[in-house]
PLY file of the C-alpha trace (Angstrom):
ply
format ascii 1.0
element vertex 235
property float x
property float y
property float z
element edge 234
property int vertex1
property int vertex2
end_header
-3.31 -4.46 7.20
-4.93 -1.18 8.23
-4.91 1.73 5.80
-4.60 5.43 6.43
-7.12 7.63 4.61
-5.56 9.42 1.63
-6.82 12.95 1.04
-6.57 13.80 -2.66
-6.83 17.36 -3.97
-7.84 16.74 -7.58
-9.61 18.12 -10.60
-6.51 19.88 -11.96
-7.26 18.25 -14.32
-9.69 15.40 -13.65
-7.94 13.47 -16.42
-4.86 13.02 -14.27
-6.86 12.75 -11.03
-8.58 9.71 -12.50
-5.12 8.19 -13.04
-4.25 8.79 -9.39
-7.42 7.01 -8.32
-6.78 4.11 -10.69
-3.12 3.66 -9.76
-3.69 3.85 -6.00
-6.54 1.37 -6.10
-4.69 -1.04 -8.39
-1.67 -0.97 -6.08
-3.85 -1.64 -3.01
-5.46 -4.60 -4.80
-2.04 -5.92 -5.81
-0.66 -5.51 -2.31
-3.61 -6.67 -0.20
-5.41 -8.90 -2.69
-9.04 -9.89 -2.96
-11.57 -7.07 -2.97
-9.35 -4.54 -1.21
-9.35 -0.94 -2.46
-8.00 2.33 -1.12
-9.47 4.35 1.71
-9.47 7.84 0.25
-11.27 11.15 -0.02
-11.05 13.50 -3.00
-11.84 17.17 -3.28
-12.11 17.90 -7.02
-11.96 21.44 -8.39
-13.68 22.91 -11.40
-10.40 23.29 -13.29
-11.65 26.20 -15.41
-11.69 28.33 -12.26
-8.18 27.28 -11.25
-6.76 27.68 -14.77
-8.07 31.25 -14.94
-6.32 32.14 -11.69
-3.07 30.55 -12.93
-2.95 32.45 -16.18
-4.05 35.72 -14.59
-1.22 35.38 -12.07
-3.67 35.39 -9.15
-1.63 32.96 -7.11
-2.78 34.22 -3.72
-6.40 33.52 -4.65
-5.37 30.08 -5.90
-3.53 29.45 -2.64
-6.65 30.23 -0.63
-8.61 27.70 -2.72
-5.97 25.04 -2.14
-5.90 25.68 1.60
-9.69 25.43 1.75
-9.57 22.12 -0.13
-6.95 20.69 2.22
-8.92 21.81 5.25
-12.05 20.15 3.86
-10.11 16.88 3.56
-8.79 17.25 7.09
-12.30 17.78 8.44
-13.45 14.81 6.39
-11.04 12.46 8.13
-8.00 12.27 5.84
-4.73 11.20 7.46
-2.50 12.96 4.95
-2.88 15.11 1.84
-1.79 14.60 -1.77
-1.97 17.45 -4.31
-2.69 15.68 -7.61
-0.83 18.15 -9.80
2.74 19.42 -10.07
1.93 23.07 -10.77
-0.14 23.63 -7.65
2.76 22.55 -5.47
3.67 26.22 -5.92
1.70 26.77 -2.70
2.57 23.50 -0.98
4.27 25.23 1.95
1.25 27.45 2.59
-1.12 24.48 2.39
1.05 22.46 4.79
1.15 25.37 7.26
-2.67 25.59 7.26
-3.34 21.96 8.23
-2.14 19.57 10.91
-1.83 16.65 8.47
1.33 15.70 6.55
1.45 16.77 2.89
3.23 14.34 0.56
5.17 16.62 -1.82
5.30 15.28 -5.39
8.93 16.28 -5.96
10.31 14.28 -3.03
9.50 10.68 -4.02
10.37 11.59 -7.62
13.81 12.87 -6.67
14.38 9.96 -4.30
13.75 7.47 -7.09
15.96 9.36 -9.54
18.85 9.49 -7.08
18.41 5.81 -6.21
18.79 5.01 -9.90
22.08 6.92 -9.99
21.01 9.96 -12.03
21.87 13.53 -11.15
21.31 15.70 -14.25
17.67 15.65 -15.30
15.44 17.38 -17.82
12.13 18.78 -16.58
8.93 18.97 -18.63
5.77 20.58 -17.27
3.64 23.67 -17.43
5.48 26.95 -17.95
4.89 27.65 -14.25
6.60 24.43 -13.21
9.48 24.75 -15.65
10.18 28.45 -15.14
9.41 29.16 -11.48
11.67 28.01 -8.68
9.14 26.26 -6.42
9.69 22.92 -8.16
13.12 22.83 -9.77
14.52 24.70 -6.78
13.30 21.94 -4.44
14.84 19.28 -6.69
18.16 21.13 -6.62
18.31 22.41 -3.05
16.80 19.47 -1.17
17.86 16.59 -3.40
21.00 17.81 -5.18
19.71 17.37 -8.73
20.97 19.44 -11.65
17.77 20.43 -13.48
17.63 21.37 -17.17
14.56 22.99 -18.71
13.75 23.35 -22.43
14.50 26.58 -24.26
11.79 29.21 -24.57
10.26 27.93 -27.81
10.11 24.37 -26.51
8.64 25.52 -23.18
5.88 27.29 -25.11
5.14 24.11 -27.07
5.10 21.88 -24.00
2.81 24.27 -22.09
0.41 24.76 -25.01
-0.06 21.03 -25.55
-0.83 20.51 -21.86
-3.55 23.16 -21.71
-5.00 22.91 -25.21
-4.95 19.11 -25.48
-3.98 16.93 -22.52
-6.13 18.48 -19.80
-9.02 18.15 -22.25
-8.32 14.46 -22.82
-6.92 14.94 -26.32
-3.91 12.80 -27.26
-2.52 13.94 -30.63
0.22 12.05 -32.47
1.87 15.22 -33.78
2.15 16.45 -30.20
3.83 13.20 -29.20
6.41 13.83 -31.91
6.87 17.39 -30.66
7.53 16.13 -27.13
9.95 13.52 -28.46
11.91 16.31 -30.16
11.98 18.38 -26.95
13.22 15.36 -25.00
15.92 14.69 -27.60
17.20 18.24 -27.27
17.37 17.94 -23.47
19.30 14.67 -23.80
21.71 16.34 -26.22
22.35 18.95 -23.49
23.27 16.20 -21.03
20.02 15.12 -19.39
20.45 11.61 -17.97
16.72 11.25 -17.35
13.51 13.20 -17.93
10.94 14.17 -15.32
7.40 14.23 -16.68
6.59 17.09 -14.33
2.98 17.55 -15.28
0.50 14.91 -14.24
-1.10 14.77 -17.70
2.08 14.18 -19.71
1.93 10.46 -18.97
-1.18 10.35 -21.15
0.97 11.31 -24.15
4.59 10.27 -23.61
5.72 6.67 -23.12
9.13 5.11 -22.37
9.71 4.36 -26.04
9.57 8.12 -26.77
12.88 8.71 -25.00
16.42 7.35 -25.16
16.85 8.00 -21.41
14.62 6.95 -18.50
11.36 8.82 -17.97
10.10 9.54 -14.47
6.33 9.82 -14.46
5.42 11.97 -11.47
1.79 10.79 -11.50
2.80 7.15 -11.09
5.56 7.89 -8.58
3.39 10.19 -6.44
0.44 7.80 -6.44
2.66 4.86 -5.49
4.25 6.91 -2.70
0.77 7.77 -1.42
-0.07 4.08 -1.30
3.10 3.31 0.64
2.30 6.09 3.08
-1.26 4.82 3.49
0.06 1.39 4.37
2.55 2.85 6.84
5.59 2.26 4.67
6.74 5.68 3.43
8.99 5.47 0.38
0 1
1 2
2 3
3 4
4 5
5 6
6 7
7 8
8 9
9 10
10 11
11 12
12 13
13 14
14 15
15 16
16 17
17 18
18 19
19 20
20 21
21 22
22 23
23 24
24 25
25 26
26 27
27 28
28 29
29 30
30 31
31 32
32 33
33 34
34 35
35 36
36 37
37 38
38 39
39 40
40 41
41 42
42 43
43 44
44 45
45 46
46 47
47 48
48 49
49 50
50 51
51 52
52 53
53 54
54 55
55 56
56 57
57 58
58 59
59 60
60 61
61 62
62 63
63 64
64 65
65 66
66 67
67 68
68 69
69 70
70 71
71 72
72 73
73 74
74 75
75 76
76 77
77 78
78 79
79 80
80 81
81 82
82 83
83 84
84 85
85 86
86 87
87 88
88 89
89 90
90 91
91 92
92 93
93 94
94 95
95 96
96 97
97 98
98 99
99 100
100 101
101 102
102 103
103 104
104 105
105 106
106 107
107 108
108 109
109 110
110 111
111 112
112 113
113 114
114 115
115 116
116 117
117 118
118 119
119 120
120 121
121 122
122 123
123 124
124 125
125 126
126 127
127 128
128 129
129 130
130 131
131 132
132 133
133 134
134 135
135 136
136 137
137 138
138 139
139 140
140 141
141 142
142 143
143 144
144 145
145 146
146 147
147 148
148 149
149 150
150 151
151 152
152 153
153 154
154 155
155 156
156 157
157 158
158 159
159 160
160 161
161 162
162 163
163 164
164 165
165 166
166 167
167 168
168 169
169 170
170 171
171 172
172 173
173 174
174 175
175 176
176 177
177 178
178 179
179 180
180 181
181 182
182 183
183 184
184 185
185 186
186 187
187 188
188 189
189 190
190 191
191 192
192 193
193 194
194 195
195 196
196 197
197 198
198 199
199 200
200 201
201 202
202 203
203 204
204 205
205 206
206 207
207 208
208 209
209 210
210 211
211 212
212 213
213 214
214 215
215 216
216 217
217 218
218 219
219 220
220 221
221 222
222 223
223 224
224 225
225 226
226 227
227 228
228 229
229 230
230 231
231 232
232 233
233 234
């Protein structure tokens, strides 16, 4: 079976990009057997530079970096592009407009799987940018008909802090797991039927046993969708 070349925009952070690489290659091996692995290219950022732009609100500068990365992958021979982070889908439309390749949006396979499982009201965890701005939860609502709940302000602050101070630095702290469990519990009490782990590092910390409702790990779902697209079987 021939494979398309996956173009990965990574390094935001490399901790989750490594998971993308692992998952995609494991799925190719499982599907094709033997010594098969994925045909892919990765452009990996120095995340310190990107993080500074995020927290300074310099989104236009960040958009230009993302466009440049996608164009590098296109010139390198990628057949489609995957942005290995939820937050930087803020500029997904601009990136798509700047290249001739398809861009596999992380929210779409996630929402498709949630709807297939019969859920409609979901809680969303992620960076403050992902939880508070409309580029992500708006797509889930407008394109896929999901009712999206986000944590209250104090919980959003906790979730965001743990991502940037711990998870993107490879630190997995038990007290932070308990904090996330409490945030999830409060979302469930408000009616969430499932929880979207809408930051690609959260899967390093939170596991299915930490929630009484299903968890949807966007890293796993996005990586698996990329594999399906590479094999010509879009999910």
